[in-house]
C-alpha positions as CSV (number, residue, x, y, z in Angstrom):
1,X,16.1,-0.1,0.9
2,X,16.5,-3.4,-0.9
3,X,13.6,-5.2,-2.6
4,X,13.7,-8.2,-0.2
5,X,13.3,-5.9,2.8
6,X,10.3,-4.2,1.1
7,X,8.7,-7.6,0.2
8,X,9.3,-9.0,3.7
9,X,7.8,-5.8,5.2
10,X,4.6,-6.4,3.3
11,X,4.5,-10.1,4.3
12,X,5.8,-11.6,1.1
13,X,8.4,-14.3,0.8
14,X,10.8,-12.8,-1.8
15,X,11.3,-14.5,-5.1
16,X,12.4,-13.3,-8.6
17,X,8.9,-12.6,-9.9
18,X,8.0,-10.6,-6.8
19,X,11.2,-8.6,-6.9
20,X,10.6,-7.8,-10.6
21,X,7.1,-6.6,-9.8
22,X,8.4,-4.5,-6.9
23,X,10.9,-2.9,-9.2
24,X,8.2,-2.0,-11.7
25,X,5.9,-0.6,-9.0
26,X,8.7,1.6,-7.5
27,X,9.7,2.8,-10.9
28,X,6.1,3.6,-12.0
29,X,5.3,5.5,-8.8
30,X,8.8,7.1,-8.5
31,X,9.1,6.1,-4.9
32,X,12.3,6.6,-2.8
33,X,13.3,5.0,0.4
34,X,11.5,7.6,2.6
35,X,8.2,7.0,0.7
36,X,8.7,3.2,1.0
37,X,9.2,3.6,4.7
38,X,5.8,5.4,5.0
39,X,4.1,2.6,3.0
40,X,5.6,0.0,5.3
41,X,4.5,1.9,8.4
42,X,1.0,2.3,7.0
43,X,0.9,-1.5,6.5
44,X,1.4,-2.0,10.2
45,X,-1.1,0.7,11.3
46,X,-3.8,-0.8,9.0
47,X,-3.8,-4.2,10.8
48,X,-6.1,-2.9,13.5
49,X,-8.8,-2.4,10.8
50,X,-8.1,-5.7,9.0
51,X,-6.3,-3.7,6.4
52,X,-3.0,-4.1,4.6
53,X,-0.7,-2.9,1.8
54,X,0.0,-5.4,-1.0
55,X,1.1,-5.5,-4.6
56,X,-1.8,-5.5,-7.0
57,X,-2.4,-8.7,-9.0
58,X,-3.8,-6.8,-11.9
59,X,-1.6,-3.6,-12.1
60,X,1.9,-2.6,-11.2
61,X,0.9,-0.6,-8.1
62,X,0.7,-1.0,-4.4
63,X,-2.8,-1.5,-3.2
64,X,-4.2,-0.6,0.2
65,X,-7.1,-2.9,1.2
66,X,-9.5,-3.5,4.0
67,X,-11.0,-6.9,4.4
68,X,-13.3,-6.2,7.4
69,X,-17.0,-6.4,7.1
70,X,-17.4,-4.0,10.0
71,X,-18.6,-0.5,9.2
72,X,-16.5,0.9,12.1
73,X,-13.4,-0.8,10.7
74,X,-14.1,0.4,7.1
75,X,-14.7,3.9,8.4
76,X,-11.4,3.9,10.4
77,X,-9.6,2.4,7.5
78,X,-10.8,5.0,5.0
79,X,-10.0,7.8,7.5
80,X,-6.5,6.5,8.1
81,X,-5.7,6.1,4.4
82,X,-7.0,9.6,3.6
83,X,-5.0,11.2,6.5
84,X,-1.9,9.2,5.6
85,X,-2.1,10.2,1.9
86,X,-2.6,13.8,2.7
87,X,0.2,13.9,5.4
88,X,2.8,12.3,3.2
89,X,1.5,13.7,-0.1
90,X,0.7,10.3,-1.8
91,X,-1.6,10.2,-4.8
92,X,-4.1,7.4,-4.2
93,X,-7.1,6.3,-6.2
94,X,-10.1,4.6,-4.4
95,X,-11.7,1.8,-6.4
96,X,-15.4,2.1,-6.9
97,X,-17.5,0.0,-4.5
98,X,-14.5,-1.4,-2.7
99,X,-12.4,-0.6,0.4
100,X,-9.3,-0.6,-1.9
101,X,-7.0,2.2,-2.9
102,X,-4.1,2.2,-5.5
103,X,-1.0,4.1,-4.7
104,X,-0.3,6.0,-7.9
105,X,2.7,8.0,-6.7
106,X,3.3,11.2,-4.8
107,X,3.1,14.9,-5.2
């Protein structure tokens, strides 16, 4: 999968800086095309909970984030992320006090 397709699948307009960051993220997490496909599919599924997958501004990782204030959306979001991570064997880290996870790689 090419970097422009990955960025477009996450809602970004590709440019050199974003492509460079995507390269670093994929290298750091050792993600192949199959794993990227699972991340892009998750991005679509999260929309129902006001969630999305994006590239972190502070670290070279993908972040999974929920922007809803609704407890039901947050609960559904967290359940979906946990089930997804377990099913596809992703290593994720939940940030304290936030509905945000970092994708650290996979098992």
